[in-house]
N, C-alpha and C positions, 0 to 999 in steps of 0.2 A: 410760629411759621405756618404757612398755608400749604398743606400737601408736601411738607418737607422742603419747601423752597421759600425764600424771602422775596417778596415782590418789590420792585423799584419804581418810584414815581417822585416828582417834585411838586411842591405846592405852596400856597400862601397862607398866612396866618388868619384864623377865624377870629371874629370879634368875640369877646367874652360871652359864653353861653351859646355860641354859634355852632351849627352843625354843617359839615362839608361832605358832600358825596360825589362820586364820579359814576356816571351812567354811560354805558358803552352800547350804542345801538347801531345796527347795520342799516345803511340807507342805499337806495337805488343809485347806481352809477359809481359806487365806491367799492373797491375790492377789499378794503380793510374793515375796521370796526369803528364805531363812534364811542367815545367815552365822555360821560357827563359828570361834572362835579356839582354837587348840591351844597350850598352853604346857607346857613341861616344866621343872621337875618338878611344877608345880601342876595340870596336867591339861588337859582340853578344854573349850571353850566354844562353844555354838551360838547364832548370831544370825540372826533373820529380818530382812533388811535390804536396803537399796540402798546400793551403794558409789559414791561420787562420784569422778570423775576429771577432771583439768584440766591442760592443757599449760603449762609454765613460760613459753614465749615469747609466749603470746597475751594480748592485752588482755582484761580481764574483761567487755568490753562488746559481744561479737559474737553474742549469742544469737539474735536474730530476723533471720535471713537466709534467703532462699529460703523453705522450708516452715516456718521458725520453729524448727527443731531446734537445740538448744544444741550448738554445735560443739566447745567446749572442756571440757564436762563430760559424761561418759557415766555411765550407770547400769549397774552390774554386778549381775545377779541370779544366784542359785545359785552364789555366788562363795566363794572361800576365800583366806586370806592366811596365809602361813607366816612366822613371825618367829623368828630365831635370834640369840642374843647381843644382843638389843635392836634388831636391824635387820630390816627386811622382806627375807626371802630369796626368796620367790616369791609371785605373785598368780595366781589362776586361777579357773576355773569348773568345775562338775561335781564329781566325786569328788575329795576332797582327798588329798594324799599320806599314807601311813601313818606315824605318829610314835609310837614306843615311849614308854610312860609319860606320854602326853599326857592332858590333861583337857579336856572340852568344856563350855562355858558357853552356855546357850541365851539368845539375845537376844530371843526371843519375837516375831519378825516386825518388829523395830524398825529404824530408820535408823541406819547407821554412816557417819561422815564422818572426815576427818583431824582431828587435834587442832587447835583454833583457835590462831591466832597473833596476839598483840596487839603491833603494831609501834610503838606510841607510848604510853609511860607516864612519869609523874613519880613513880615508886614510892617513892623514898627522901626522906622529909620528917619534920620534927618538927611536932607539934601538928595542929590542924584549924582551919578558918575558918568554923564555923557562925555566928559572930557577924556575918558579912557578909551573911547572908540578909536580915536586916531592912533593911540599906542598899539591897540590890537591889530589895526590895519597895517602897522609897520612891523609886525612880527613879534611883539612882546607877549609873553605868555601870562597866564593868570598869576603864577607865582612871581614872575618878573615884576609885574605891576605891584603886587602886594609888598615885595621886598624893597621896592623903590618908594614906599610910603603911601601908595595908593591902596586900592582894594578895601578890605575890611577896616583898616586903620583910618582911611579917609572918611568912611561913613561913621566910624566911631567918633571922630572929632566933630562931625556935623550933628550927630545924635546927642552928644554931651551938651552942645550949645543950645539945643532945642528944648522948649518947655514941654511938660507933660501934655498940656492943652494943645500945643502945636502938633505934637506927635499923634495925639488922638484924632484931631481933625483931619490931618493928612491921611491917616489910615482909614478913617471913615469914608473918605472919598474913594479910596481903593476898594473898600468892601462894596460900596454902591456899584462900582464898575464890575466887580466880580459877580455880583448878583445878576447884573444884566446879561452876563455870559452864562448863567445857569448854575453858579455855585451857591449853595445854601448853607454849607458848613465848612469851616476851615480851621486849621491849626496855625498858630503864630508863635514865633520864637523871639526871645530877647537875643542878646549877643552883640549888639552894637553899642552897649554902654561900657562893658568891660571894667566897671568900677561899681562898688556896692550901690551907691546913690543912683547911678544911671541905669543899672540893670533893674533895680526895683521900679524906677520910673517907667521903663518900658513895660514891665509886667503889670503895673497899675493901669497903664493905657490899655493893655489888652483886656483887663478886667472891666474897665469902663465900656469898652466896645461890646463885650459880652452882655453887659447889663442894658446898654442903650441902643444897640443896633439890632435889626432883625436877624442878621447872620448869627449862627452859633459859632463862637470862637473859643477854642481851647488853647491853653498856654503851655509853652515849653521854655524852661530856663536853659539858656545856653551861654552862661558866663565863660565857658571854655570854647569860644569861637576863635580866639586868637590870643596870644600873649601880647598885651598892649605895649606900646613903645616904652613907657616908663618902667616896665619890668623886663625888658629884653635881656638885661644882665643878671636877672634873678628869677628865673622861671619857677623855681621851687616855691618862692614866696608868693607868686601870683596863684599858683595851684593851691597853696595853703589858704589864700584869701577866698578863692572860689569855694573850697570845701568847708572851711571852718567859719567863715563870716557871711558869705553870700547865701549859701544853702540854708543855714539856720534861719536867716531873715526871711527867705522865701517860704520856708515851712511855716514860720510863725504867722506870716500874713496870709497864707493859704492862696497864693496867687500863681501857682504853676502846678501842673500834673506830671510833667515829664522833665527829664534832664538829658540834654544832648551835648555832644562833644565833637569837634572837628578833628578826627584822627587822620592826619595827613602829613606828608613830608613838610618840614619847616613850620609845622603848626603844633600838634600834640602827638607824641609817640603812642604806641600801643599800650605800654605800661602806664604812661601818664593818663591815657584815656580810661584804662581799667580803674585806676585810683579814683578818678573823678566820678565815673559811673557808679562804682561801689559806694562812694560817699553819698551820691544822690539817692541810692537805694536806702541807705540808713536814715535819710531825711524824707522818706516816703515818695521819692520822685522816680517814676519808672524810666528805665534807660532807653534812649535812642542814640544812634551814632551816625555821623557823616563818615562814610567809609569808601575807600577805593575810588575817589573822584578823579584824582590826577595820577597818583601812584598807588600801587598795591603794596601796602606795608603791613597788612594783617588786620585791618579794621573789621572786615566781614567775618573773619574767623573769630575775633573777639565778640562780635555781636551774638554769634551762636553760643559761645562759651558762657557769656554772662546772661543769656536769656533776654536780650533786648526785645522790646515789642516790635521795633522796626530798625532796619538799616537803610540809610538814605544815599542816593547817588548811585554808587556801585558801577560806575562807568567801566572800570578796569577790573571788575571782580573776577578773581581766579576760580578754577574749579573747586579748590579746597575751601574757598570762602562760601561758595554755593552749598557745598556739602555741610559745612558747619551751620549755616542758616537753616537748612532743611532739618537737621538734627535738633537744633535749638528752638524750632517753631517760630522763627523770625519772619516777619513780613518784609519783603523787598519793596521799598518805596522809590520808584524810579522817576527820574526828572529829565525827560527827553528834550524839553525846551532849553535846558542848560547846555546839553551837548550841542544843540543847534546854535546857540549863541556863542559858545566857545570854539565852535568848529572842530570839536573833538569826536571821538568815536561814540557809539551808543552802547548802553549796558546790554549784557547778554541775556535779554529777557526770555527768549525761547529756551535757553539752557536752564534757566531758573524754573520755568514752568515744567519742563521735563523732569526736573529733580524734585518737584513737589513743593517748591517754595511759593507761597502766595504772593502775587505781584499786585502792588498798588502803583498808581501814577499820580504825580502832583506837579504844581507849577514851578516851585522853588522861587516864587516872586521875590526879587531883591534888587537893589539899585545897581549891582555890578554885573554878575555873571548871568543874570536872567531877569531883566526888567519886563517880564511878561506875566500877566495874571489871568490869562485866558485859557481855561481848561479845554475849550473846544480845539485850540491849536495843539494841546497836549494829546487829545484824542486822535487828531490827524497823524501826529508823529508816532503815536503808539502803533498805528496800522502800518504806516509807510516806512518807518525806520526799525521798530522792534519786530515787525511782521506778526503782531498779535491780531487775532480776529476781531471783528466788531464786538462780538459777545464778550471776549476777554477784555477788550478795552473798556467797555461799559462797566464791567465788574471792577476793573482797576480804579475807576474814578468814582465809584459809588460804594459798594459794600466792602471791598478789600481796603479802600481808603479809610472808610469808617472804622474798620477793625484796627488799622494802623494807629488811630488816635483813641482807641478804646471806646468807640461810640457806636459799634455795630448793633447794640441792643436798642438804639434810639433812632438811627438814621441809616441811609444807604440802601434801603429796599422798601417795597410797598407791601406791608403786612400789618395785620391788626396789632395795635399796641404801639406802633412806631409813629413818629411825627408825620403830620400831613405835609411833607415837603415834596413838591412835584415840579417838573418842567414840562411845558407843552412846547413842542418844537415845530417850526415851520418846515416840516419834513414828513414824508410818507412812511419812512421806516428807518431802522437803525443804520443800515448801510449808508444811507444818504448823508447822515451827519458825520460819518467817518470819511466819506468820499469828497464832500465839499470842504474847501478851506478858504480862509480870507474873508468870510462873511459871518455875521452873528446870526445864527439860525434859531435862537430862542424867540418864541412868540410870547409866552407867559410864564412867570415864575410865581410859585405859591409856597409860602413859608408858614408852617404850622396852621394851615388852612386859611391863610389870608393872602390876598393878591398883593404882591410887592410892587 
């Protein structure tokens, strides 16, 4: 950390042996700062920018204390960042170090932040579900559609029919689009296979994307997304299959880091969810939980009791769930675009912040309840619907999101030793990207010191 805070920026991958630096110079006629990135062998870049910084340990909700100064995000002006071998080597202000063979690219007085981190996606799926839009417009609820054979089961059928290659190529296109919106790291879940062969197929597709795509992609096993149609009369047998056959195979192949479960009415009960997550722990999979999305049945309380790294959705999270998460050190991963798509209420983000629960935000990209992969829209909703401040929102889609997928030591902030992942925005300051919606405000994306 630099001065007790973690700096946030987004960037591109350097060529092997390359060096990447950011130089921030003040220029006449600009009220802000210029920031330059220097990369070898491709040269130097100059950006007029503010650089956001945020500490890993802090909740994203501590902005307005005392004089209202944001404690966990600082603005660096006249700053520079040096990136070597894809990692940030130094961060400073004033005159940057001299780098032979470096190139400067001028950011023209624009904002620079860390690369955005999407901590919750259902990236790997077959088909789409646009046919459900009419059902929603006629008043059918999420559970109505699911119980009629649509929803997750519909996507499961399409995913089972798709080949691993087809799933990988489709997801790669989605990752390309995500990067154009400023996302440089994401989580991806299985959960549309709901059978050993097809769950492993999804997870192998995620591994291929991690190996072949510029995006960092981390995998979550979610065989407990739904009890599939063929096991509706024997739930216990499907849970046994998840715990005793799928999990050992996932562990053996080393293709997932987390285990998630959909703890919801008509899906998995609290005790079933506990059984599944404890089995995941025995197989080296850290627990996550879909909780309190539609009904509050105790999922958020379970998250705190079991020490989940994160609880997701939390739209109808009760006070006792917030207290349990705070006690258990759980990160709340909120998904406002899902509330928008479902026409439902929004998670009690401010109450979570007040209780000391770290808040992350993510897209929940999936073919049904949220076919949106644009974290910029999530940023807008975080301010407009959660009433989070711009500083809180930036933290929620960078450092706190990275912590929710156990990557805060690598991404989510701009500090020495972290990846050179940066975004240059077509924006003069942070407020602007929270205020504008409906446009892609990303000017340049940098991943591990290389322009994407």
